[in-house]
C-alpha positions in Angstrom: 40.4 45.5 -6.7 39.9 44.9 -2.8 36.4 45.9 -1.5 36.4 49.1 0.9 34.7 50.0 4.0 33.8 52.9 5.7 36.4 53.9 8.3 35.2 56.9 10.7 37.8 58.1 13.5 36.5 60.6 15.9 38.0 62.1 19.2 36.1 64.5 21.7 37.7 67.2 20.0 37.5 66.5 16.5 36.7 64.2 13.2 40.3 62.9 12.6 39.3 60.7 9.4 36.1 60.0 7.8 37.1 57.9 4.1 36.7 54.7 2.7 39.7 52.2 3.4 40.9 49.0 1.9 42.4 47.9 5.6 43.2 49.2 8.8 45.8 47.7 11.4 46.2 48.9 15.0 47.0 47.2 18.6 44.1 45.9 21.1 44.7 44.6 24.1 44.7 41.1 23.0 47.3 41.8 19.9 47.6 43.3 16.6 44.6 43.2 14.2 43.8 44.1 10.5 40.5 44.7 9.4 39.3 44.6 5.6 35.4 44.6 4.5 33.3 41.9 5.4 35.1 41.4 8.6 33.0 39.6 11.6 31.3 41.8 14.0 33.8 42.9 17.0 34.3 45.4 19.6 37.8 46.1 20.6 39.8 47.9 23.1 42.7 50.0 21.8 46.4 49.5 23.0 48.8 52.3 22.3 50.4 51.7 19.0 50.7 52.7 15.3 47.5 52.9 13.3 47.9 52.1 9.4 45.1 53.0 6.9 45.6 51.3 3.6 43.9 53.3 0.4 44.7 51.6 -2.5 48.6 52.4 -2.9 48.4 54.8 -0.1 49.1 54.0 3.3 48.8 56.5 6.0 50.1 56.6 9.8 48.7 57.6 13.1 49.8 57.3 16.5 46.7 56.1 18.4 46.8 56.1 22.0 43.7 54.7 23.5 39.9 54.0 22.7 37.7 51.7 21.5 36.5 50.1 17.9 33.4 49.0 16.6 34.0 46.5 13.7 31.2 45.5 11.6 31.1 44.1 7.7 31.1 47.7 6.0 32.2 50.1 8.6 34.8 50.6 11.4 34.5 53.3 13.8 37.4 53.9 16.4 36.3 56.3 19.4 39.9 57.6 20.3 40.7 59.5 23.1 44.0 60.7 21.4 45.2 59.9 18.2 47.6 61.8 16.2 49.3 62.3 12.5 53.0 62.2 12.4 53.2 65.8 11.4 51.3 66.9 14.6 53.8 65.2 17.1 56.5 67.1 18.8 59.7 64.7 18.9 61.3 66.1 21.4 58.4 66.3 23.9 57.7 62.4 23.2 61.3 61.6 24.1 61.4 63.7 27.2 57.7 62.1 28.2 59.7 58.7 27.4 62.7 59.4 29.4 60.2 60.4 32.4 58.2 57.4 32.0 61.0 55.3 32.1 62.6 57.1 35.2 59.5 56.5 37.3 59.4 52.7 36.2 63.1 52.7 37.5 62.2 54.5 40.8 60.0 51.4 42.1 58.9 54.0 45.0 55.8 53.4 46.5 54.3 56.9 45.1 55.0 55.6 41.8 51.5 54.6 39.8 53.0 51.8 37.9 50.1 51.2 35.3 50.0 54.9 34.6 53.6 55.2 34.0 53.7 52.1 31.8 50.7 53.6 30.1 52.8 56.8 29.5 55.6 55.1 28.6 53.4 52.9 25.6 52.0 56.2 24.5 55.4 58.1 24.1 56.8 55.3 22.1 53.6 55.1 19.7 54.4 58.7 19.4 58.2 58.4 18.8 57.3 55.6 16.3 55.0 57.5 14.6 56.9 60.6 14.0 59.3 58.7 12.3 57.1 57.9 9.9 56.7 61.6 8.7 
């Protein structure tokens, strides 16, 4: 049986998750990471994508958009700006946000904030991918 660690995920609005886990996977600015108990201490920046929590035979997914993660050998804390369970995602709204972001990026106008449009696109794709996991 795999050793467990405490996984806490909080947002400015709520405590999203606070349970023991066997593994957690998510995207960082440096690439994808998977964390087990006993991981070396590390602090990373979140990149939008799917967060996967493994608890025994149960796998839970969520759309994680931005934040910071503190990894300690027996505890992982995610300070998320936004994180959503698939059931909380409005798929039509996410698809519309993706289309708007793609249109802004295609414009290349001087009034388009490219970094902001790219971030919006990544968030909408994370939502769409997470919604498919319902």
